[in-house]
C-alpha positions, 0 to 999 in steps of 0.5 A, spaced: 364 361 163 358 356 164 351 358 163 346 357 168 341 351 167 334 354 164 328 352 169 326 345 168 319 344 165 315 338 164 313 336 158 308 332 154 309 326 151 304 324 145 303 320 139 306 325 135 312 326 140 314 319 139 313 319 131 317 325 130 323 321 133 321 314 131 319 315 123 325 319 121 330 314 124 326 308 122 327 312 115 334 313 116 336 306 118 332 303 112 337 307 108 343 303 111 341 296 107 341 300 100 349 301 101 350 293 102 345 292 096 349 298 092 356 295 093 354 288 092 351 290 085 357 294 083 362 288 085 357 284 081 358 287 075 365 284 075 363 277 074 368 275 079 366 271 085 372 272 089 371 280 089 364 279 091 366 274 097 372 279 099 367 284 099 362 280 103 367 278 108 370 285 109 363 288 110 363 283 116 369 285 119 367 292 119 360 291 122 363 287 127 368 292 129 363 298 129 357 295 132 361 294 138 363 301 138 356 304 137 356 306 144 358 312 142 351 313 139 347 310 144 351 313 150 351 320 147 343 320 146 342 318 153 346 323 156 344 329 152 337 327 153 338 327 160 341 334 160 336 337 155 331 335 160 334 338 166 335 344 162 343 344 162 345 347 156 352 347 158 352 339 160 349 338 153 355 341 150 360 338 155 357 331 153 358 332 146 365 334 146 367 328 151 364 324 146 367 327 140 374 326 143 373 319 145 371 318 138 377 321 135 382 317 139 378 311 138 378 312 131 385 314 130 387 307 134 382 303 129 385 306 123 392 305 126 390 298 127 387 297 120 393 292 118 392 287 124 384 287 124 385 285 116 390 280 118 385 277 124 379 277 119 383 273 114 385 268 119 378 267 122 375 266 115 380 262 112 378 263 105 381 262 098 387 267 097 383 271 092 378 272 097 383 274 102 386 279 097 380 283 096 378 283 104 385 286 106 384 291 101 377 293 103 378 293 110 384 297 110 381 302 106 375 303 110 378 303 117 382 309 114 375 313 115 374 310 122 375 317 125 369 320 121 365 314 122 365 314 130 365 322 130 358 321 126 356 316 131 357 322 137 354 327 132 348 323 131 347 321 139 347 329 140 342 330 135 338 324 137 339 326 145 335 333 143 330 330 139 332 332 132 330 326 128 329 330 122 336 333 122 339 326 124 335 323 118 338 329 113 345 327 115 344 319 114 341 321 107 347 325 106 352 320 108 348 314 105 347 318 098 354 320 097 357 314 099 353 310 093 355 316 088 362 315 090 362 308 090 359 308 083 363 313 080 370 310 083 368 302 084 364 302 077 366 308 072 373 308 074 374 301 075 377 301 082 372 295 084 373 293 091 378 299 093 373 304 089 367 301 093 371 302 100 374 309 098 367 311 096 364 309 103 370 313 106 368 319 102 361 319 104 363 318 112 368 324 111 362 329 107 357 327 113 362 329 118 363 335 115 356 337 114 354 335 121 360 338 125 358 345 121 351 344 124 353 342 131 358 348 131 354 353 129 349 351 134 354 351 139 357 358 137 350 361 138 350 359 146 355 361 151 362 357 151 364 352 156 370 351 159 375 345 158 374 344 166 367 343 165 368 338 159 374 335 163 369 333 169 372 327 171 365 324 175 362 326 168 367 322 164 367 316 169 359 316 168 360 316 160 365 311 160 361 306 165 355 307 160 359 306 154 363 300 157 356 297 159 353 298 152 359 295 149 359 289 153 351 288 151 353 289 144 358 283 144 353 279 148 348 280 142 353 279 137 355 272 141 348 270 141 347 271 133 354 267 132 352 261 136 345 261 132 349 261 126 354 256 128 349 251 131 345 252 124 351 250 120 351 243 124 345 241 121 348 242 114 349 247 109 341 247 107 339 249 114 345 254 114 342 257 108 335 257 110 336 260 117 340 266 113 335 267 109 330 267 115 334 272 119 334 277 114 326 278 115 328 279 123 333 284 121 328 288 117 324 288 122 329 290 127 330 297 123 323 299 124 323 297 131 330 301 132 326 307 130 322 306 136 327 304 141 331 311 139 324 315 141 324 311 147 332 313 149 330 320 148 324 321 151 326 317 157 332 320 158 329 327 157 324 325 162 329 323 167 333 329 166 327 333 168 324 329 173 318 328 170 315 321 172 308 322 168 312 324 162 317 318 163 311 313 164 307 316 158 314 315 154 314 308 156 307 306 154 307 309 148 313 307 145 311 300 147 304 301 144 307 303 137 312 298 137 307 292 138 303 295 133 308 295 128 311 288 130 304 285 129 304 288 122 311 285 120 309 279 123 302 278 119 306 281 113 311 275 113 306 270 114 302 272 108 308 274 103 314 271 106 313 265 102 314 270 096 320 273 099 323 267 100 323 265 093 325 272 091 332 271 096 334 264 093 333 260 087 335 253 091 329 249 091 331 245 097 333 252 101 326 255 099 322 248 102 326 248 108 326 256 109 318 256 108 317 250 113 321 255 119 318 261 116 313 262 122 319 262 127 322 268 123 315 271 123 314 272 130 321 274 132 318 281 131 313 280 136 318 276 141 323 282 140 319 288 141 319 289 148 327 288 148 328 293 143 324 298 147 326 296 154 334 297 151 332 304 149 329 306 156 334 303 160 340 307 155 336 313 155 335 313 163 343 310 163 341 304 167 346 301 163 348 296 169 341 292 169 341 292 161 348 289 161 347 284 166 340 282 163 343 281 156 349 277 159 344 272 163 340 272 156 346 270 153 347 264 158 340 262 157 340 262 150 346 257 150 343 253 155 336 252 152 340 251 145 344 245 148 338 242 151 333 243 145 337 242 139 338 235 140 331 234 141 328 238 136 333 240 131 332 247 128 326 248 131 329 248 138 334 253 135 329 258 133 325 256 140 332 258 144 332 265 140 325 266 142 327 265 149 333 269 148 329 275 146 323 274 151 328 274 156 331 280 155 325 284 154 321 281 160 327 281 164 328 289 164 321 290 164 321 287 171 326 291 173 323 297 171 318 299 177 324 299 182 328 303 177 323 308 176 321 309 184 328 310 185 330 315 180 323 319 181 323 319 189 324 325 192 331 328 193 337 326 189 336 323 183 338 315 183 339 315 175 346 312 175 349 306 171 349 301 177 
């Protein structure tokens, strides 16, 4: 039995509306680096460089696998937001259960493939034997929790699609908090080192999944149940798969860009590689803040498309961009003022400090170059215009590769950083140029044209 859609109502997008989603999610994203710092601190107490190297390498493998599967969060947010805006509570539930089933299947597959993934990571990195053993232990254990991790992605997408930023923040704090506690207990107190840290993470993911499912199921039970026929709606499943595919391709292209950036930096020598790595931490830190406003753009743009509310859509785009530029301007200024001190904190190597300071302005202004790319990604994911986002990302990757080849022989590392800025600007400006056409088509009288083409 399905519910009748509730009457569609327009809604007002205000600064408070944007911040109610962006601030909690920014705080949630900022808790993530604490995990890496805690795990590193725990293993660092053993005084064994091989264990520390294995942990770092294992985390890279894990991040690579799951960053490509993050479409379960982003795609679910956009589709739930559209159903929420349209007043279709049945479709909200159906989207969640479709995402849940995809997450479960993919999670079990990743867990089953853990030995092969660990072996692939070992061969790719080519580290020393002791490092490889630690990497193998970490990856095999952490990937056992893949079903919990991916279901958490689906639940987070469902909550964010409904604009429930505070609930999502609470679950992220629970996940990361229990992760840290279990890692301390198992990894340090019981002396399980890398295995303990990995099991601690699995425990945190499991507890967060159980808590999240309790919240979601209690909410779904309060409404009318939907039948399997609604969940198994093939056109809707096809739309979700197309959206997820496009987001995954976009993620691969993004990873490829950063991999090329790191590889080219390595060609300039170890000191340049290390200096770039230090400076990229600044960009990643700014990204946590920009991601909060990108998430707000996903929910509000998707909700506006679902409601057919063109005014709300335009205000969401404008206000998310405004706050993004304000925040990126603050971040850039802060890095220009205090970046030298941060570099000194992150490394004691004088040659790395000197070179990183020389390239600090390039890193500081990445926040300004990236802000539109982050926001437009959020808008296009929320509106499920994923084909445009995918194509723009692939074109931006090709442009980055071409400019890198052209500029680095002439300008060295300056050319490499310039290529990164061109990549970021092209992503944002490219999508912004497509926005008016997509908006006209989607909000034109008659059937909505908000598909993923």
